[in-house]
N, CA, C and O atoms as a DFTB+ gen file, in Angstrom:
752 C
 N C O
     1  1       0.802      -1.179      -0.101
     2  2      -0.001      -0.017      -0.081
     3  2       0.865       1.113      -0.079
     4  3       1.940       1.169       0.519
     5  1       0.329       2.056      -0.804
     6  2       0.972       3.539      -0.770
     7  2       0.259       4.468      -0.123
     8  3      -0.971       4.445      -0.125
     9  1       1.005       5.432       0.531
    10  2       0.447       6.572       1.109
    11  2       0.617       7.703       0.413
    12  3       1.726       7.949      -0.063
    13  1      -0.625       8.709       0.215
    14  2      -0.114       9.945      -0.522
    15  2       0.469      10.892       0.300
    16  3       0.093      11.033       1.463
    17  1       1.561      11.713      -0.311
    18  2       2.430      12.683       0.518
    19  2       2.052      14.097      -0.263
    20  3       2.594      15.148       0.080
    21  1       1.168      14.047      -1.243
    22  2       0.605      15.381      -1.653
    23  2       1.523      15.802      -2.637
    24  3       2.401      15.057      -3.071
    25  1       1.313      17.266      -3.104
    26  2       1.920      17.859      -3.956
    27  2       3.226      18.643      -3.368
    28  3       3.117      19.819      -3.019
    29  1       4.410      17.972      -3.277
    30  2       5.420      18.343      -2.568
    31  2       6.718      18.380      -3.499
    32  3       6.629      17.784      -4.572
    33  1       7.781      18.952      -3.223
    34  2       8.908      18.855      -4.054
    35  2       9.932      17.871      -3.709
    36  3      10.942      18.119      -3.050
    37  1       9.562      16.596      -4.259
    38  2      10.227      15.496      -3.825
    39  2      10.432      14.827      -5.343
    40  3       9.559      14.666      -6.196
    41  1      12.134      14.420      -5.437
    42  2      12.584      13.810      -6.463
    43  2      13.826      13.135      -6.146
    44  3      14.689      13.671      -5.450
    45  1      13.944      11.947      -6.649
    46  2      15.460      11.449      -6.507
    47  2      16.299      10.867      -7.954
    48  3      15.851      10.398      -9.000
    49  1      17.510      11.093      -7.554
    50  2      18.194      12.065      -6.596
    51  2      18.162      13.191      -7.014
    52  3      17.962      13.446      -8.202
    53  1      18.372      14.154      -6.024
    54  2      18.826      15.686      -6.520
    55  2      20.205      16.030      -6.432
    56  3      20.880      15.388      -5.627
    57  1      20.794      16.994      -7.162
    58  2      22.054      17.283      -7.264
    59  2      22.439      18.268      -5.963
    60  3      21.571      18.738      -5.228
    61  1      23.575      18.458      -5.827
    62  2      24.181      19.340      -4.756
    63  2      25.155      20.119      -5.510
    64  3      26.365      19.917      -5.398
    65  1      24.485      21.302      -6.531
    66  2      25.183      22.181      -7.418
    67  2      25.650      23.039      -6.635
    68  3      25.094      23.276      -5.563
    69  1      26.722      23.642      -7.015
    70  2      27.153      25.153      -6.567
    71  2      27.296      26.000      -7.863
    72  3      28.205      25.853      -8.679
    73  1      26.254      26.934      -7.954
    74  2      26.115      27.730      -8.863
    75  2      26.805      28.988      -8.763
    76  3      26.569      29.769      -7.842
    77  1      27.650      29.223      -9.671
    78  2      28.698      30.405      -9.803
    79  2      28.130      31.527     -10.495
    80  3      27.579      31.353     -11.582
    81  1      28.212      32.649      -9.973
    82  2      28.070      34.033     -10.752
    83  2      28.890      35.028     -10.009
    84  3      29.367      34.899      -8.882
    85  1      28.990      36.170     -10.924
    86  2      29.627      37.554     -10.204
    87  2      28.696      38.474      -9.992
    88  3      27.998      39.022     -10.845
    89  1      28.695      38.642      -8.806
    90  2      27.330      39.535      -8.079
    91  2      27.413      40.844      -8.801
    92  3      28.109      41.098      -9.784
    93  1      26.488      41.737      -8.076
    94  2      26.348      42.912      -8.412
    95  2      27.616      43.902      -8.462
    96  3      27.692      44.881      -9.204
    97  1      28.626      43.471      -7.522
    98  2      29.946      44.293      -7.364
    99  2      31.082      43.573      -7.994
   100  3      32.231      43.764      -7.596
   101  1      30.769      42.647      -9.088
   102  2      31.768      41.673      -9.730
   103  2      32.452      40.862      -8.716
   104  3      33.505      40.283      -8.985
   105  1      31.969      40.807      -7.711
   106  2      32.476      39.640      -6.681
   107  2      32.166      38.369      -6.958
   108  3      30.963      38.156      -7.111
   109  1      33.161      37.127      -7.108
   110  2      32.621      35.903      -7.320
   111  2      31.720      35.357      -6.188
   112  3      31.950      35.496      -4.987
   113  1      30.645      34.706      -6.745
   114  2      29.556      34.194      -5.584
   115  2      29.305      32.929      -5.911
   116  3      29.738      32.672      -7.035
   117  1      28.685      31.872      -5.288
   118  2      28.352      30.575      -5.302
   119  2      26.818      30.758      -4.364
   120  3      26.476      31.584      -3.517
   121  1      26.189      29.674      -4.920
   122  2      25.105      29.256      -4.039
   123  2      24.757      27.827      -4.284
   124  3      25.188      27.256      -5.286
   125  1      24.120      27.323      -3.554
   126  2      23.886      25.757      -3.483
   127  2      22.447      25.518      -3.923
   128  3      21.517      26.029      -3.298
   129  1      22.240      24.696      -5.061
   130  2      21.023      24.546      -5.843
   131  2      20.902      23.107      -5.810
   132  3      21.894      22.450      -6.124
   133  1      19.711      22.449      -5.439
   134  2      19.456      21.085      -5.435
   135  2      18.202      21.025      -6.678
   136  3      17.854      19.919      -7.092
   137  1      17.648      22.125      -7.157
   138  2      16.597      21.945      -8.384
   139  2      17.276      22.040      -9.371
   140  3      17.468      23.218      -9.670
   141  1      17.783      21.259     -10.095
   142  2      18.360      21.332     -11.741
   143  2      18.851      20.107     -11.933
   144  3      18.969      19.130     -11.194
   145  1      19.168      20.361     -13.262
   146  2      19.619      19.116     -14.031
   147  2      19.766      19.276     -15.591
   148  3      19.697      20.419     -16.044
   149  1      19.951      18.280     -16.396
   150  2      20.078      18.242     -17.645
   151  2      18.667      18.699     -18.206
   152  3      17.659      18.227     -17.681
   153  1      18.550      19.656     -19.318
   154  2      17.195      20.097     -19.781
   155  2      16.996      19.976     -21.341
   156  3      15.900      20.133     -21.877
   157  1      18.112      19.693     -21.991
   158  2      18.071      19.592     -23.391
   159  2      19.536      18.987     -23.905
   160  3      20.612      19.304     -23.397
   161  1      19.365      18.031     -25.039
   162  2      20.344      17.425     -25.542
   163  2      20.978      18.406     -26.872
   164  3      22.157      18.675     -27.103
   165  1      19.815      18.793     -27.586
   166  2      20.319      19.724     -28.636
   167  2      19.411      20.777     -28.675
   168  3      18.242      20.568     -29.001
   169  1      19.927      22.195     -28.297
   170  2      21.200      22.350     -28.104
   171  2      21.632      21.570     -26.497
   172  3      20.647      21.166     -25.879
   173  1      22.779      21.382     -25.928
   174  2      23.218      20.767     -24.792
   175  2      22.651      21.819     -23.683
   176  3      23.151      22.944     -23.658
   177  1      21.651      21.487     -22.798
   178  2      21.204      22.680     -21.905
   179  2      21.445      22.007     -20.389
   180  3      21.665      20.799     -20.307
   181  1      21.393      22.842     -19.207
   182  2      21.525      22.438     -18.034
   183  2      20.402      23.290     -17.513
   184  3      20.245      24.311     -18.182
   185  1      19.570      23.148     -16.490
   186  2      18.733      24.311     -15.779
   187  2      18.723      24.115     -14.376
   188  3      18.738      23.008     -13.838
   189  1      18.691      25.409     -13.682
   190  2      18.651      25.446     -12.121
   191  2      17.532      26.243     -11.959
   192  3      17.268      27.137     -12.763
   193  1      16.778      25.973     -10.883
   194  2      15.587      26.835     -10.523
   195  2      15.913      27.662      -9.166
   196  3      16.260      27.151      -8.102
   197  1      15.742      28.956      -9.406
   198  2      16.258      29.874      -8.214
   199  2      15.027      30.984      -7.840
   200  3      14.370      31.526      -8.729
   201  1      14.820      31.235      -6.447
   202  2      14.045      32.241      -6.259
   203  2      14.573      33.524      -6.626
   204  3      15.788      33.720      -6.595
   205  1      13.672      34.509      -7.009
   206  2      14.055      35.836      -7.436
   207  2      14.677      36.524      -5.984
   208  3      15.493      37.432      -6.145
   209  1      14.389      36.201      -4.822
   210  2      15.097      36.775      -3.475
   211  2      16.498      36.381      -3.743
   212  3      17.171      37.385      -3.510
   213  1      17.200      35.494      -4.088
   214  2      18.464      34.927      -3.903
   215  2      19.132      36.125      -4.446
   216  3      18.631      36.949      -5.211
   217  1      20.628      36.120      -3.834
   218  2      21.583      37.172      -4.539
   219  2      21.943      36.690      -5.871
   220  3      22.058      37.549      -6.745
   221  1      22.161      35.340      -6.211
   222  2      22.442      35.143      -7.577
   223  2      21.765      35.339      -8.620
   224  3      22.250      35.353      -9.751
   225  1      20.291      35.551      -8.283
   226  2      19.223      35.766      -9.261
   227  2      19.708      36.757     -10.033
   228  3      20.193      36.415     -11.111
   229  1      19.696      38.042      -9.715
   230  2      20.001      39.142     -10.449
   231  2      21.136      39.321     -11.319
   232  3      21.191      39.884     -12.413
   233  1      22.295      38.577     -10.448
   234  2      23.862      38.408     -11.029
   235  2      23.645      37.524     -12.360
   236  3      24.107      37.917     -13.431
   237  1      23.015      36.464     -12.267
   238  2      23.005      35.466     -13.352
   239  2      22.037      36.365     -14.590
   240  3      22.413      36.284     -15.759
   241  1      21.156      36.960     -14.347
   242  2      20.341      37.729     -15.484
   243  2      21.361      38.770     -15.893
   244  3      21.529      38.879     -17.108
   245  1      22.071      39.554     -15.101
   246  2      22.779      40.721     -15.480
   247  2      23.954      40.103     -16.500
   248  3      24.153      40.625     -17.597
   249  1      24.698      38.968     -16.047
   250  2      25.709      38.548     -16.728
   251  2      25.412      37.582     -18.007
   252  3      26.205      37.412     -18.933
   253  1      24.219      37.023     -17.898
   254  2      23.658      36.090     -18.824
   255  2      24.677      35.042     -19.144
   256  3      25.055      34.736     -20.275
   257  1      25.178      34.401     -17.720
   258  2      26.130      33.395     -17.554
   259  2      25.913      32.855     -16.155
   260  3      25.429      33.515     -15.235
   261  1      26.311      31.611     -16.078
   262  2      26.415      30.991     -14.950
   263  2      27.391      29.614     -14.910
   264  3      27.648      29.093     -15.996
   265  1      27.823      29.142     -13.939
   266  2      28.485      27.691     -13.973
   267  2      27.754      26.954     -12.954
   268  3      26.935      27.425     -12.165
   269  1      28.159      25.684     -13.062
   270  2      27.655      24.603     -12.116
   271  2      28.814      23.991     -11.743
   272  3      29.282      23.179     -12.542
   273  1      29.417      24.199     -10.666
   274  2      30.299      23.276      -9.982
   275  2      30.018      22.033      -9.300
   276  3      29.599      22.105      -8.145
   277  1      30.201      20.801      -9.890
   278  2      29.710      19.596      -9.228
   279  2      30.858      19.318      -8.017
   280  3      32.047      19.112      -8.262
   281  1      30.404      19.346      -6.972
   282  2      31.146      19.118      -5.804
   283  2      31.128      17.323      -5.464
   284  3      30.282      16.479      -5.762
   285  1      32.486      17.192      -4.694
   286  2      32.257      15.497      -4.375
   287  2      32.006      15.647      -2.728
   288  3      31.826      16.665      -2.059
   289  1      32.053      14.467      -2.399
   290  2      31.600      14.192      -0.908
   291  2      32.590      14.945      -0.061
   292  3      32.231      15.253       1.075
   293  1      33.730      15.261      -0.455
   294  2      34.917      15.963       0.492
   295  2      34.053      17.483       0.924
   296  3      34.134      18.088       1.993
   297  1      33.369      17.778      -0.080
   298  2      33.034      19.150       0.020
   299  2      31.763      19.607       0.705
   300  3      31.407      20.783       0.783
   301  1      30.980      18.346       1.295
   302  2      29.611      18.559       2.008
   303  2      29.492      19.856       2.648
   304  3      28.668      20.719       2.345
   305  1      30.411      19.933       3.593
   306  2      30.298      21.024       4.736
   307  2      30.390      22.365       3.982
   308  3      29.705      23.255       4.487
   309  1      31.015      22.664       2.998
   310  2      31.176      24.002       2.199
   311  2      29.876      24.127       1.430
   312  3      29.263      25.191       1.341
   313  1      29.492      23.001       0.887
   314  2      28.099      23.206      -0.099
   315  2      27.066      23.524       0.937
   316  3      26.360      24.502       0.692
   317  1      26.820      22.779       2.209
   318  2      25.944      23.357       2.928
   319  2      25.891      24.676       3.507
   320  3      24.868      25.305       3.780
   321  1      27.149      25.055       3.676
   322  2      27.430      26.480       3.914
   323  2      26.965      27.396       3.036
   324  3      26.330      28.336       3.513
   325  1      27.149      27.341       1.722
   326  2      26.860      27.955       0.703
   327  2      25.433      28.150       0.599
   328  3      24.917      29.164       0.127
   329  1      24.845      27.205       1.027
   330  2      23.171      27.557       1.014
   331  2      22.528      28.101       2.287
   332  3      21.376      28.536       2.288
   333  1      23.438      28.058       3.556
   334  2      22.855      28.554       4.250
   335  2      23.059      30.148       4.569
   336  3      22.311      30.668       5.398
   337  1      23.911      30.804       4.017
   338  2      24.073      32.188       4.125
   339  2      23.927      33.022       2.675
   340  3      23.991      32.411       1.608
   341  1      23.771      34.134       2.720
   342  2      23.508      35.017       1.487
   343  2      24.915      35.844       0.908
   344  3      25.633      36.547       1.620
   345  1      25.100      35.607      -0.408
   346  2      26.304      36.442      -0.965
   347  2      26.266      37.793      -0.675
   348  3      27.305      38.415      -0.452
   349  1      24.839      38.470      -0.650
   350  2      24.829      39.701      -0.035
   351  2      25.536      40.124       1.293
   352  3      25.912      41.275       1.512
   353  1      25.659      39.223       2.036
   354  2      26.294      39.596       3.639
   355  2      27.500      38.909       3.698
   356  3      28.327      39.364       4.487
   357  1      27.910      37.568       2.824
   358  2      28.997      36.948       3.234
   359  2      29.899      36.629       2.090
   360  3      29.277      36.278       1.087
   361  1      31.188      36.656       1.970
   362  2      32.185      36.201       1.005
   363  2      32.305      34.668       1.149
   364  3      33.116      34.089       1.871
   365  1      31.483      34.164       0.443
   366  2      31.296      32.390       0.641
   367  2      32.559      31.708       0.088
   368  3      32.897      30.553       0.347
   369  1      33.209      32.567      -0.702
   370  2      34.542      31.576      -1.369
   371  2      35.378      32.158       0.111
   372  3      35.853      31.169       0.670
   373  1      35.604      33.086       0.677
   374  2      36.624      33.483       1.513
   375  2      36.179      32.541       2.938
   376  3      37.065      32.151       3.699
   377  1      34.923      32.276       3.160
   378  2      34.336      31.560       4.619
   379  2      34.587      29.890       4.446
   380  3      34.747      29.116       5.390
   381  1      34.583      29.522       3.001
   382  2      34.625      28.091       2.740
   383  2      35.923      27.689       2.496
   384  3      36.210      26.495       2.578
   385  1      36.851      28.631       2.169
   386  2      38.209      28.299       1.780
   387  2      38.333      27.863       0.389
   388  3      39.412      27.467      -0.051
   389  1      37.285      27.919      -0.309
   390  2      37.156      27.282      -1.848
   391  2      37.812      28.363      -2.508
   392  3      37.762      29.464      -1.959
   393  1      38.490      28.226      -3.719
   394  2      38.822      28.917      -4.765
   395  2      38.022      29.432      -6.050
   396  3      37.588      28.614      -6.861
   397  1      37.859      30.650      -6.198
   398  2      37.156      31.101      -7.540
   399  2      38.178      31.014      -8.442
   400  3      39.369      31.244      -8.231
   401  1      37.558      30.607      -9.644
   402  2      38.357      30.435     -10.900
   403  2      37.484      31.218     -12.021
   404  3      36.283      31.098     -12.262
   405  1      38.352      31.971     -12.569
   406  2      37.608      32.907     -13.508
   407  2      37.419      31.766     -14.989
   408  3      38.285      31.000     -15.413
   409  1      36.044      31.968     -15.536
   410  2      35.886      31.080     -16.599
   411  2      36.488      31.785     -17.714
   412  3      36.415      33.013     -17.708
   413  1      37.112      31.153     -18.736
   414  2      37.557      31.884     -19.753
   415  2      36.490      31.905     -20.915
   416  3      36.735      32.502     -21.963
   417  1      35.227      31.199     -20.696
   418  2      34.431      31.058     -21.697
   419  2      33.026      32.029     -21.587
   420  3      32.459      32.615     -22.509
   421  1      32.660      31.992     -20.129
   422  2      31.311      32.644     -19.610
   423  2      31.890      33.601     -18.515
   424  3      32.945      33.437     -17.902
   425  1      31.002      34.627     -18.387
   426  2      31.299      35.545     -17.441
   427  2      30.706      35.107     -15.983
   428  3      29.902      35.799     -15.359
   429  1      31.250      33.792     -15.513
   430  2      30.880      33.417     -14.085
   431  2      32.197      32.667     -13.726
   432  3      32.948      32.082     -14.506
   433  1      32.305      32.798     -12.481
   434  2      33.406      31.860     -11.560
   435  2      32.958      30.261     -11.542
   436  3      31.770      29.995     -11.722
   437  1      33.730      29.415     -11.368
   438  2      33.597      28.089     -10.735
   439  2      34.442      27.825      -9.596
   440  3      35.364      28.552      -9.225
   441  1      34.059      26.694      -9.038
   442  2      34.944      26.294      -7.696
   443  2      36.149      25.395      -8.133
   444  3      36.086      24.208      -8.453
   445  1      37.180      26.135      -8.088
   446  2      38.556      25.000      -8.305
   447  2      38.572      23.870      -7.889
   448  3      38.937      22.964      -8.637
   449  1      38.130      23.584      -6.412
   450  2      38.360      22.150      -5.613
   451  2      37.220      21.273      -6.309
   452  3      37.192      20.063      -6.083
   453  1      36.117      21.968      -7.299
   454  2      35.111      20.711      -7.611
   455  2      35.649      19.793      -8.841
   456  3      36.415      20.273      -9.676
   457  1      35.333      18.833      -8.888
   458  2      35.770      17.580     -10.000
   459  2      35.380      17.848     -11.071
   460  3      36.148      17.603     -12.001
   461  1      34.155      18.402     -11.355
   462  2      33.386      18.608     -12.464
   463  2      32.747      20.063     -12.553
   464  3      32.058      20.364     -11.578
   465  1      32.863      21.028     -13.575
   466  2      32.584      22.113     -14.137
   467  2      31.417      22.182     -15.459
   468  3      31.377      21.396     -16.406
   469  1      30.698      23.104     -15.267
   470  2      29.908      23.151     -16.347
   471  2      29.561      24.772     -16.525
   472  3      28.993      25.454     -15.672
   473  1      29.982      25.189     -17.691
   474  2      30.216      26.418     -18.008
   475  2      28.826      26.644     -18.750
   476  3      28.603      25.786     -19.605
   477  1      27.840      27.624     -18.601
   478  2      26.857      27.993     -19.533
   479  2      26.527      29.235     -19.651
   480  3      26.812      30.054     -18.777
   481  1      25.694      29.636     -21.063
   482  2      25.370      30.890     -21.102
   483  2      23.893      31.022     -20.886
   484  3      23.201      30.031     -21.116
   485  1      23.334      32.119     -20.474
   486  2      21.969      32.130     -20.270
   487  2      21.241      31.860     -21.528
   488  3      21.511      32.553     -22.509
   489  1      20.293      30.873     -21.612
   490  2      19.639      30.590     -22.753
   491  2      18.265      30.927     -22.682
   492  3      17.689      31.359     -23.681
   493  1      17.641      30.760     -21.519
   494  2      15.998      31.053     -21.306
   495  2      15.948      31.247     -19.990
   496  3      16.915      30.910     -19.307
   497  1      14.854      31.803     -19.428
   498  2      14.391      31.980     -18.252
   499  2      12.750      31.241     -18.363
   500  3      11.994      31.375     -19.325
   501  1      12.561      30.710     -17.521
   502  2      11.168      30.245     -17.346
   503  2      10.547      30.590     -15.933
   504  3      10.997      30.049     -14.923
   505  1       9.397      31.595     -15.870
   506  2       8.710      31.660     -14.673
   507  2       7.822      30.585     -13.951
   508  3       6.742      30.273     -14.453
   509  1       8.216      30.067     -12.892
   510  2       7.326      28.965     -12.507
   511  2       6.813      29.070     -11.257
   512  3       6.714      28.097     -10.509
   513  1       6.379      30.499     -10.883
   514  2       6.003      30.765      -9.550
   515  2       6.790      31.163      -8.629
   516  3       7.168      32.335      -8.596
   517  1       7.193      30.198      -7.668
   518  2       8.120      30.901      -6.618
   519  2       9.524      30.692      -6.973
   520  3      10.471      31.028      -6.262
   521  1       9.603      30.132      -8.086
   522  2      11.112      30.054      -8.689
   523  2      11.091      30.259     -10.180
   524  3      10.128      29.971     -10.891
   525  1      12.157      30.746     -10.574
   526  2      12.455      30.781     -12.071
   527  2      13.510      29.763     -12.498
   528  3      14.508      29.519     -11.820
   529  1      13.246      29.228     -13.582
   530  2      14.214      28.276     -14.171
   531  2      15.085      28.876     -15.000
   532  3      14.717      29.358     -16.071
   533  1      16.467      28.907     -14.536
   534  2      17.445      29.414     -15.589
   535  2      17.911      28.456     -16.437
   536  3      18.522      27.543     -15.882
   537  1      17.788      28.394     -17.752
   538  2      18.191      27.243     -18.677
   539  2      19.617      27.759     -19.010
   540  3      19.618      28.957     -19.293
   541  1      20.684      27.226     -19.043
   542  2      21.707      27.614     -19.502
   543  2      22.325      26.627     -20.656
   544  3      22.450      25.410     -20.521
   545  1      22.693      27.399     -21.841
   546  2      23.279      26.426     -22.909
   547  2      24.802      26.141     -22.438
   548  3      25.592      27.022     -22.099
   549  1      25.082      24.710     -22.479
   550  2      26.310      24.297     -22.133
   551  2      27.340      24.740     -23.034
   552  3      27.349      24.454     -24.232
   553  1      28.297      25.513     -22.392
   554  2      29.543      25.969     -23.644
   555  2      30.648      24.991     -23.420
   556  3      31.374      24.717     -24.376
   557  1      30.859      24.416     -22.212
   558  2      32.121      23.572     -21.835
   559  2      31.671      22.621     -20.615
   560  3      30.882      23.024     -19.761
   561  1      32.241      21.302     -20.597
   562  2      32.385      20.740     -19.279
   563  2      33.872      20.470     -19.080
   564  3      34.651      20.027     -19.923
   565  1      34.115      20.793     -17.898
   566  2      35.695      20.521     -17.592
   567  2      35.577      19.746     -16.463
   568  3      34.878      20.036     -15.492
   569  1      36.490      18.425     -16.625
   570  2      36.827      17.579     -15.550
   571  2      38.170      17.181     -15.292
   572  3      39.014      17.144     -16.188
   573  1      38.399      16.890     -14.139
   574  2      39.681      16.307     -13.698
   575  2      40.082      14.990     -14.514
   576  3      39.303      14.040     -14.595
   577  1      41.445      14.994     -15.161
   578  2      41.807      14.002     -16.006
   579  2      41.430      12.531     -15.288
   580  3      41.045      11.596     -15.989
   581  1      41.559      12.416     -13.975
   582  2      41.674      11.004     -13.586
   583  2      40.163      10.376     -13.385
   584  3      39.951       9.225     -13.004
   585  1      39.146      11.358     -13.717
   586  2      37.775      10.665     -13.578
   587  2      37.165      10.146     -14.918
   588  3      36.007       9.729     -14.939
   589  1      38.001      10.174     -16.115
   590  2      37.430       9.845     -17.194
   591  2      37.080       8.279     -17.472
   592  3      37.886       7.359     -17.329
   593  1      35.898       8.163     -17.842
   594  2      35.641       6.566     -18.267
   595  2      35.855       6.278     -19.614
   596  3      36.929       6.561     -20.145
   597  1      34.901       5.720     -20.249
   598  2      35.067       5.216     -21.714
   599  2      34.549       6.604     -22.566
   600  3      33.546       7.254     -22.274
   601  1      35.238       6.818     -23.398
   602  2      34.725       8.062     -24.476
   603  2      34.837       9.306     -24.002
   604  3      35.942       9.812     -23.802
   605  1      33.595       9.992     -23.750
   606  2      33.605      11.322     -23.311
   607  2      33.032      11.225     -21.620
   608  3      32.823      12.142     -20.826
   609  1      32.883       9.745     -21.452
   610  2      31.949       9.849     -19.917
   611  2      32.993       9.803     -18.962
   612  3      34.185       9.632     -19.221
   613  1      32.411       9.988     -17.679
   614  2      33.097       9.919     -16.540
   615  2      32.770       8.954     -15.769
   616  3      31.656       8.449     -15.907
   617  1      33.491       8.571     -14.974
   618  2      33.365       7.416     -13.839
   619  2      32.523       7.960     -12.489
   620  3      33.044       8.602     -11.577
   621  1      31.368       7.637     -12.546
   622  2      30.556       8.399     -11.365
   623  2      31.216       8.102      -9.913
   624  3      31.262       8.895      -8.972
   625  1      31.684       6.860      -9.946
   626  2      32.382       6.378      -8.755
   627  2      33.503       7.514      -8.329
   628  3      33.472       8.222      -7.322
   629  1      34.438       7.495      -9.305
   630  2      35.284       8.540      -9.035
   631  2      34.939       9.939      -8.924
   632  3      35.576      10.644      -8.141
   633  1      34.178      10.328      -9.490
   634  2      33.537      11.892      -9.409
   635  2      33.268      11.868      -8.095
   636  3      33.781      12.757      -7.415
   637  1      32.388      10.829      -7.415
   638  2      31.722      10.894      -6.145
   639  2      30.995      12.317      -5.954
   640  3      31.390      13.259      -5.266
   641  1      29.580      12.214      -6.908
   642  2      29.025      13.580      -6.739
   643  2      28.469      13.550      -5.187
   644  3      28.165      12.502      -4.616
   645  1      28.391      14.725      -4.651
   646  2      27.117      14.979      -3.596
   647  2      26.119      15.008      -4.031
   648  3      26.004      15.600      -5.104
   649  1      24.857      14.353      -3.381
   650  2      23.655      14.298      -3.451
   651  2      22.924      14.541      -2.397
   652  3      23.074      13.994      -1.305
   653  1      21.837      15.634      -2.757
   654  2      20.985      16.126      -1.661
   655  2      19.755      15.078      -1.511
   656  3      19.408      14.488      -2.534
   657  1      19.214      14.867      -0.539
   658  2      18.024      14.259      -0.097
   659  2      17.129      15.357       0.579
   660  3      17.328      16.061       1.569
   661  1      15.847      15.244      -0.483
   662  2      14.961      16.229       0.175
   663  2      14.508      16.144       1.381
   664  3      13.782      17.016       1.859
   665  1      14.882      15.072       2.032
   666  2      14.577      14.849       3.528
   667  2      15.520      15.670       4.392
   668  3      15.301      15.875       5.585
   669  1      16.663      16.167       3.684
   670  2      17.492      17.007       4.398
   671  2      19.061      16.630       4.692
   672  3      19.801      17.291       5.421
   673  1      19.406      15.497       4.014
   674  2      20.720      15.198       4.350
   675  2      21.572      14.903       3.029
   676  3      21.001      14.713       1.956
   677  1      22.795      14.877       3.139
   678  2      23.508      14.515       2.032
   679  2      24.082      13.129       1.726
   680  3      24.509      12.470       2.674
   681  1      24.130      12.619       0.458
   682  2      24.510      11.216       0.293
   683  2      25.473      11.123      -0.765
   684  3      25.780      12.141      -1.385
   685  1      25.997       9.979      -1.045
   686  2      27.094       9.354      -2.006
   687  2      26.328       8.709      -3.064
   688  3      25.146       8.465      -2.826
   689  1      26.867       8.367      -4.300
   690  2      26.114       7.540      -5.044
   691  2      26.530       5.967      -4.548
   692  3      27.445       5.715      -3.765
   693  1      25.710       5.054      -5.141
   694  2      25.749       3.602      -4.474
   695  2      26.346       2.767      -5.736
   696  3      26.977       3.363      -6.609
   697  1      26.142       1.485      -5.796
   698  2      26.646       0.518      -6.252
   699  2      25.981       0.535      -7.959
   700  3      24.785       0.745      -8.162
   701  1      26.759       0.335      -8.834
   702  2      26.333       0.051     -10.066
   703  2      25.387      -1.174     -10.485
   704  3      25.699      -2.310     -10.128
   705  1      24.369      -0.973     -11.150
   706  2      23.481      -2.108     -11.257
   707  2      23.586      -2.718     -12.484
   708  3      22.956      -3.776     -12.499
   709  1      24.220      -2.422     -13.671
   710  2      23.973      -2.642     -15.046
   711  2      24.299      -1.558     -16.004
   712  3      24.300      -0.358     -15.729
   713  1      24.568      -2.075     -17.123
   714  2      24.793      -1.188     -18.210
   715  2      23.538      -0.756     -18.823
   716  3      22.735      -1.598     -19.225
   717  1      23.253       0.835     -18.950
   718  2      22.183       1.109     -19.569
   719  2      21.870       1.031     -21.031
   720  3      22.731       1.318     -21.862
   721  1      20.795       0.693     -21.334
   722  2      20.439       0.387     -22.822
   723  2      20.944      -1.024     -23.002
   724  3      21.296      -1.375     -24.128
   725  1      20.995      -1.693     -22.191
   726  2      21.625      -3.241     -22.380
   727  2      20.986      -4.271     -21.270
   728  3      20.634      -5.391     -21.640
   729  1      20.858      -3.897     -20.014
   730  2      20.215      -4.570     -18.985
   731  2      18.744      -5.011     -19.471
   732  3      18.438      -6.204     -19.469
   733  1      17.908      -4.084     -19.856
   734  2      16.665      -4.539     -20.370
   735  2      16.620      -5.360     -21.547
   736  3      15.644      -6.101     -21.666
   737  1      17.344      -5.359     -22.277
   738  2      17.215      -6.257     -23.375
   739  2      16.886      -7.591     -23.527
   740  3      16.656      -8.161     -24.594
   741  1      16.871      -8.180     -22.154
   742  2      16.566      -9.666     -21.906
   743  2      14.854      -9.453     -21.665
   744  3      14.196     -10.484     -21.518
   745  1      14.280      -8.380     -21.633
   746  2      12.877      -8.278     -21.560
   747  2      12.025      -8.017     -22.961
   748  3      10.798      -7.938     -23.014
   749  1      12.875      -7.909     -24.010
   750  2      12.281      -7.534     -25.284
   751  2      11.497      -9.125     -25.791
   752  3      10.880      -9.197     -26.854
């Protein structure tokens, strides 16, 4: 038997993204965002949903760019902190000891300690009520060489991406269960 939970914001897994932008004073800033993911394959796009009251909101609109730094499990404390305070009042890079790196491709910083970086130009905005979805056209993805899998893929176990649980805690990725586009063939 299943019990109704109502219309709530629940999905699995949720990312723990660090969204980078230059604020209204051109100071590098990051915010934690769990509401985001791939939005299109052609053109390649990623989305993050942000409330208009957030400091990063106007910065992304102004610069027409943002980055998504994908943190690994080691950075859980810094990621959590970046979601607890506002860039209006705190220099999150200084407080966390993280390194802002200037993107050469878009007008936004990324986090040097994160193993994977996604650099985006603002492509669209979609008003969704309490949040605005920022759709970024992916200009480049940077990843540590040690994380590579076959072809252009990354080994998720090596990336060790931090995952947010809507229940309010952080997790790591679990075991591999089989090869996509293959394990289901036996059911044909």
